[in-house]
C-alpha positions in Angstrom: -137.4 7.3 81.9 -136.5 4.4 84.0 -137.1 1.3 81.9 -136.3 0.9 78.2 -139.9 -0.2 77.9 -140.9 3.2 78.9 -138.6 5.0 76.6 -139.9 2.7 73.6 -143.2 4.2 74.5 -142.2 7.8 75.0 -140.3 7.7 71.6 -143.6 6.3 69.9 -145.9 8.9 71.5 -143.3 11.7 70.2 -142.8 12.5 74.1 -139.0 12.3 73.6 -136.4 12.0 70.8 -133.1 10.3 70.1 -131.2 13.6 70.6 -132.9 14.4 73.7 -132.2 10.9 75.2 -128.4 11.3 74.1 -128.1 14.8 75.5 -129.7 13.8 78.6 -127.5 10.7 79.0 -124.3 12.7 78.4 -125.4 15.5 80.9 -125.9 12.8 83.6 -122.5 11.2 82.8 -120.7 14.4 83.7 -121.8 14.1 87.4 -121.0 10.5 87.3 -117.3 9.9 88.2 -115.4 7.0 86.8 -118.5 5.6 85.2 -117.0 5.7 81.6 -113.6 5.2 80.3 -114.6 6.9 77.2 -117.7 8.5 76.1 -118.7 8.2 72.5 -120.4 11.7 72.3 -119.8 12.9 68.9 -120.5 9.5 67.3 -123.6 9.2 69.4 -125.2 12.4 68.8 -124.7 12.1 64.9 -126.4 8.7 65.3 -129.1 10.2 67.2 -129.8 12.7 64.6 -130.1 9.9 62.0 -132.4 8.2 64.3 -134.6 11.3 64.4 -134.6 11.6 60.8 -135.9 7.9 60.2 -138.7 8.4 62.6 -139.7 11.7 61.0 -139.8 9.8 57.7 -141.9 7.0 59.4 -139.1 4.5 58.8 -137.5 3.6 62.4 -135.2 0.5 62.4 -137.1 -0.8 65.1 -139.2 0.4 68.2 -135.9 0.7 69.7 -134.5 2.9 67.3 -132.7 6.1 69.0 -132.2 4.4 72.4 -129.0 4.8 74.1 -127.0 2.1 75.8 -123.6 1.6 77.5 -121.1 -1.0 76.8 -118.4 -2.7 79.0 -114.9 -1.7 77.7 -114.3 -5.6 77.3 -116.3 -5.4 73.9 -115.4 -3.9 71.0 -117.1 -0.8 69.4 -115.7 0.4 66.0 -113.4 3.4 66.2 -112.8 3.1 70.0 -109.8 1.3 71.8 -110.8 -1.7 74.0 -108.8 -1.1 77.1 -110.2 -3.9 79.3 -109.8 -1.5 82.2 -105.9 -1.6 81.7 -103.8 0.9 81.0 -101.2 -1.6 79.5 -103.7 -1.5 76.4 -103.2 2.3 75.9 -101.3 2.0 72.7 -103.6 -0.6 71.1 -105.4 0.9 67.9 -109.1 1.6 67.9 -111.1 -1.4 66.8 -112.1 -1.4 63.1 -115.5 -3.2 63.6 -118.2 -3.4 66.4 -118.4 -6.9 68.3 -121.3 -9.0 66.8 -123.8 -8.1 69.7 -123.0 -4.3 69.2 -123.8 -4.6 65.5 -127.1 -6.3 66.2 -128.2 -3.5 68.7 -126.9 -1.2 66.0 -128.9 -2.8 63.4 -132.0 -2.2 65.9 -131.0 1.6 65.8 -129.8 1.4 69.3 -126.9 4.0 70.1 -123.8 3.1 72.2 -122.8 6.3 74.2 -119.8 5.0 75.8 -117.2 2.4 76.9 -118.0 1.7 80.6 -115.3 1.0 83.4 -114.6 -2.3 84.9 -112.1 -4.2 87.1 -108.9 -4.5 85.3 -109.0 -7.3 82.8 -112.4 -8.2 84.4 -110.7 -10.3 87.1 -112.5 -9.3 90.3 -116.1 -9.4 91.6 -115.5 -6.1 93.6 -115.4 -3.5 90.7 -112.3 -1.7 92.2 -110.0 0.0 89.4 -106.9 2.0 90.4 -106.3 3.4 87.0 -109.7 4.9 85.9 -111.2 5.2 89.5 -113.8 3.2 90.9 -117.6 4.3 89.9 -120.1 4.2 92.9 -123.8 4.1 93.0 -125.8 7.1 94.4 -126.8 5.5 97.4 -128.1 8.0 100.3 -126.8 8.5 103.6 -124.2 5.6 103.6 -120.5 5.8 102.8 -119.6 4.8 99.3 -119.9 1.1 98.4 -118.1 -1.0 96.0 -120.1 -1.3 92.6 -119.5 -4.9 92.2 -117.5 -6.4 89.3 -116.1 -6.8 86.9 -118.8 -4.9 85.0 -118.8 -2.0 87.3 -119.4 0.8 85.1 -122.0 -0.7 83.0 -124.1 -1.4 86.4 -123.6 2.0 87.6 -124.6 3.8 84.4 -128.0 2.0 84.7 -128.3 2.6 88.4 -127.8 6.4 88.1 -130.3 6.8 85.3 -127.6 7.5 82.6 -129.1 4.9 80.4 -132.0 2.4 80.9 -129.7 -0.9 79.9 -126.2 -1.7 79.5 -124.1 -4.5 78.0 -121.6 -6.7 80.5 -119.8 -9.8 80.5 -119.9 -12.5 83.3 -117.2 -15.0 84.0 -117.6 -15.8 87.6 -120.2 -13.3 88.8 -119.5 -10.1 86.9 -122.9 -9.1 85.9 -125.1 -10.8 88.7 -122.9 -9.3 91.4 -123.1 -5.9 90.3 -126.8 -6.1 89.7 -127.4 -7.2 93.1 -125.3 -4.5 94.8 -127.2 -2.0 92.8 -130.6 -3.0 93.0 -130.7 -4.0 89.2 -132.0 -6.9 87.0 -128.9 -8.7 85.6 -129.0 -11.3 83.0 -126.1 -13.7 82.1 -126.5 -16.0 79.3 -125.2 -19.7 79.2 -121.8 -19.5 77.6 -122.9 -20.5 74.1 -125.9 -18.2 74.1 -124.4 -15.3 72.2 -121.7 -14.7 69.4 -118.6 -13.8 71.3 -116.7 -12.2 68.4 -115.0 -8.8 69.4 -115.1 -9.8 73.0 -111.8 -9.7 74.9 -111.4 -12.9 76.6 -110.5 -14.0 80.1 -111.5 -17.5 80.8 -112.6 -18.8 77.5 -114.8 -21.7 78.6 -116.5 -19.6 81.3 -116.9 -16.2 79.5 -120.7 -15.2 78.8 -122.7 -12.2 77.7 -125.5 -10.4 79.3 -126.9 -7.1 80.3 -128.3 -4.8 83.1 -131.6 -3.2 83.2 -134.6 -2.2 85.6 -136.9 -4.8 84.2 -136.8 -8.6 83.2 -138.7 -7.5 80.0 -135.8 -5.3 79.1 -133.3 -8.1 79.6 -135.8 -10.3 77.3 -135.8 -7.5 74.7 -132.0 -7.2 74.6 -131.6 -10.9 74.7 -133.3 -11.2 71.5 -131.6 -8.5 69.8 -128.2 -9.6 71.0 -129.0 -13.1 69.6 -130.6 -11.9 66.2 -133.9 -13.5 67.0 -137.0 -11.7 66.1 -140.3 -11.6 68.1 -141.2 -11.2 71.8 -141.8 -13.7 74.7 -145.3 -14.9 74.4 -147.6 -16.9 76.9 -148.3 -16.2 80.7 -146.5 -18.5 83.4 -148.9 -20.3 85.7 -147.0 -20.8 88.9 -149.2 -23.6 89.8 -147.0 -25.4 87.2 -143.5 -24.2 88.2 -141.1 -26.1 90.3 -138.2 -24.3 92.3 -135.2 -25.8 94.1 -134.3 -24.0 97.0 -130.7 -24.9 98.0 -130.8 -25.5 101.9 -127.2 -25.4 102.5 -126.8 -22.1 101.1 -129.9 -21.0 102.9 -128.5 -22.0 106.1 -125.1 -20.5 105.5 -124.0 -18.8 108.7 -122.3 -16.0 106.4 -125.6 -15.0 104.8 -126.5 -11.7 106.2 -129.9 -11.6 107.9 -131.5 -9.1 105.6 -130.4 -11.0 102.5 -132.1 -14.2 104.1 -135.1 -12.3 105.4 -135.7 -10.6 101.8 -135.2 -13.9 100.1 -137.5 -15.9 102.2 -140.1 -12.9 101.6 -139.8 -13.7 98.0 -140.2 -17.5 98.5 -143.4 -16.7 100.5 -144.7 -15.0 97.6 -144.0 -17.8 95.1 -145.6 -20.1 97.4 -148.8 -18.2 97.9 -149.0 -17.7 94.1 -149.1 -21.7 94.0 -145.5 -22.3 92.9 -144.0 -25.8 94.0 -140.9 -25.0 96.2 -138.6 -28.0 97.1 -136.2 -27.4 100.1 -133.2 -29.9 99.3 -129.4 -29.9 99.0 -128.3 -30.5 95.5 -125.3 -32.7 95.2 -124.2 -30.9 92.1 -123.9 -27.6 94.0 -122.5 -29.0 97.2 -119.8 -30.9 95.2 -119.0 -27.7 92.9 -118.4 -25.7 96.1 -116.2 -28.3 97.6 -114.1 -28.8 94.5 -113.4 -25.0 94.1 -112.6 -24.8 97.6 -110.1 -27.9 97.7 -108.7 -27.6 93.9 -109.0 -23.8 93.1 -110.8 -21.8 90.2 -110.6 -23.4 86.9 -111.4 -19.9 85.6 -108.2 -18.8 87.1 -106.1 -21.3 85.3 -107.6 -20.2 81.9 -107.3 -16.3 83.0 -103.5 -17.1 83.5 -103.1 -18.4 80.0 -104.6 -15.6 78.4 -102.8 -12.8 80.6 -99.5 -14.5 81.3 -97.9 -12.6 78.6 -99.0 -9.4 80.2 -98.3 -10.3 83.9 -94.8 -11.5 83.0 -93.7 -8.5 80.8 -92.6 -5.0 82.0 -96.3 -4.0 81.8 -97.2 -6.5 84.5 -95.8 -3.9 87.1 -98.3 -1.4 85.8 -101.1 -3.5 86.5 -103.4 -3.4 89.5 -101.6 -5.2 92.2 -104.5 -7.0 93.4 -105.3 -8.4 90.0 -101.9 -9.2 89.2 -101.3 -11.0 92.7 -104.6 -13.1 91.8 -103.1 -14.1 88.5 -99.7 -14.9 89.7 -101.4 -17.2 92.7 -103.5 -18.9 89.8 -100.2 -19.9 88.0 -99.3 -22.1 90.9 -102.2 -24.2 90.5 -101.1 -27.8 89.7 -102.0 -29.3 86.1 -103.4 -32.2 87.9 -106.0 -29.7 89.5 -106.8 -28.7 86.1 -107.5 -32.2 84.8 -109.7 -33.1 87.7 -111.6 -29.9 87.7 -112.4 -30.3 84.0 -113.6 -34.0 84.4 -115.6 -32.7 87.4 -117.2 -30.0 85.6 -118.6 -32.3 82.8 -119.9 -34.7 85.4 -121.6 -32.0 87.6 -123.0 -30.2 84.5 -124.6 -33.4 83.8 -125.7 -34.0 87.1 -127.3 -30.7 87.8 -129.6 -31.1 84.5 -130.7 -34.5 86.2 -131.3 -33.0 89.4 -133.2 -29.9 88.5 -135.1 -31.7 85.5 -137.4 -29.0 84.7 -136.9 -26.9 87.9 -135.5 -23.3 88.5 -132.9 -23.1 91.1 -133.3 -20.2 93.7 -130.5 -18.9 95.9 -129.5 -15.5 97.2 -127.4 -13.8 94.4 -124.6 -12.8 97.1 -124.5 -13.4 100.7 -124.0 -9.9 101.7 -125.0 -6.2 100.5 -122.3 -4.1 98.9 -119.4 -3.4 101.4 -117.8 -0.2 102.0 -115.3 0.8 99.4 -112.6 2.7 101.6 -111.7 -0.4 103.7 -111.2 -2.6 100.5 -109.1 -0.1 98.8 -106.8 0.2 101.9 -106.5 -3.4 102.8 -105.2 -6.0 100.3 -106.0 -9.1 102.5 -109.4 -8.0 103.2 -110.0 -7.3 99.5 -109.0 -10.9 98.8 -111.0 -12.4 101.3 -114.1 -10.1 100.3 -113.8 -10.9 96.7 -113.9 -14.9 97.2 -117.0 -14.3 99.6 -118.5 -12.0 96.9 -118.3 -14.6 94.4 -119.0 -17.7 96.4 -122.6 -18.2 94.9 -122.2 -16.8 91.6 -119.2 -18.9 90.7 -121.4 -22.0 91.2 -123.4 -21.2 88.4 -120.3 -20.3 86.2 -118.7 -23.6 87.1 -122.1 -25.3 86.0 -122.6 -22.9 83.0 -125.9 -22.2 84.2 -127.9 -19.0 82.9 -128.5 -16.7 85.8 -131.0 -13.9 86.3 -130.5 -11.7 89.4 -133.4 -9.7 90.6 -134.0 -7.3 93.5 -135.5 -8.6 96.5 -135.5 -5.4 98.5 -133.3 -3.6 100.8 -131.4 -3.8 104.2 -131.9 -1.3 107.3 -129.5 1.1 105.5 -131.2 1.0 102.1 -128.7 -1.2 100.5 -130.0 -4.0 98.0 -130.4 -7.3 98.3 -131.1 -9.8 95.3 -132.4 -13.4 94.3 -130.8 -15.4 91.7 -132.8 -17.7 89.2 -130.8 -20.2 87.6 -131.1 -23.4 85.6 -128.9 -25.9 83.7 -127.1 -24.7 80.4 -129.1 -23.9 77.6 -132.4 -23.2 79.6 -132.2 -19.5 79.3 -135.5 -18.9 77.8 -136.9 -20.7 80.9 -135.1 -18.5 83.4 -136.1 -15.5 81.5 -139.8 -16.6 81.1 -140.3 -17.5 84.8 -138.1 -14.3 85.8 -141.0 -12.1 84.0 -143.7 -14.0 85.9 -141.6 -13.5 89.4 -141.1 -9.9 88.7 -144.7 -9.5 87.9 -145.8 -11.1 91.1 -143.3 -9.0 93.4 -144.7 -5.8 91.8 -148.3 -6.9 92.3 -147.3 -7.5 95.9 -145.5 -4.2 96.3 -148.2 -2.3 95.0 -150.9 -4.0 97.5 
């Protein structure tokens, strides 16, 4: 079953059962190296039997009762140690209770099957992990590619069909980038969208939650569960009333790979033919954000240093991924004046982007390139650092402005590697992004079938 919606139908029709779904997921996980740091097989199988019994008695907790999902190992699951992808946390005790969002998914009968791999402490956009290995997609006829980070394992668990949905976090691109690299739909909420209880912090004013799926509808369903909001999205979107802003400076970026640009423009063409209003312009809030990050540094790095300094400067620091440690040490050198200026700018530009977009949705490519080869980045730290910055260049804009973002596939390049479009809006307009994303997805699927 590819999507969660299809699995819901199969469960309702008796075509599958929770134990069958869990056993299938566990079998697939055996051939997917480095996706999980820990499988919760015993707990998951026990939960599946209880789910089956509820359905047999006609009392399922919800239509999702029995559906497996994967959890980034930055998020607490009761009875499992939260590693944050780091061996420096090997002695930590298991979590005594679920993170709030996990508890809400369990209340609907969903079953966590394992804690997924990630970049150490969630501090990279490429997804490499020297401690637990690096998970990779099952792309055919190409050398292994980076999975994207930091939510690497969650993305690959969905890409490989182990689960239909997975939970991740996003601070600078950690959901949107892996979604783009792996042909998935990935939603990152505004920073205040979800209860962050039980989430290991990285940069506290940038950290956000979200999910991976094969459809926007599945992201909508998970979003409501994670927020504890009942009901479904209602009402179709008429493209004739929708305004999109296409950021021209990014569209003209010389580093934007041709296939990424071509597939992006093809999607814009579909929207235009459907009657949507496309406005091609340079947004000052976007260009000023890019300039501020380039000139002053990344504010999230300053916050990450505060959270992780005690680890970096301890004897455990030498056990960390050297690439992560070096980036954190570099962020320690950012002056206090830069932090002050960045915080003031952030507040100003968040206000500006709301005024500049009004009711429009911002459209950009999610990442300027397809997933790069893994081996070269494992071997060359300078190439790694440069590629990491290039990979996060567009998603960092949305994070700095606290914009909800929905990454959606737009096609593939000549090698079959996925490309992606990013729908964003000012902070708090998450529902708009998801509703319009549903309509865009429907339009693209109809065009593909023609």
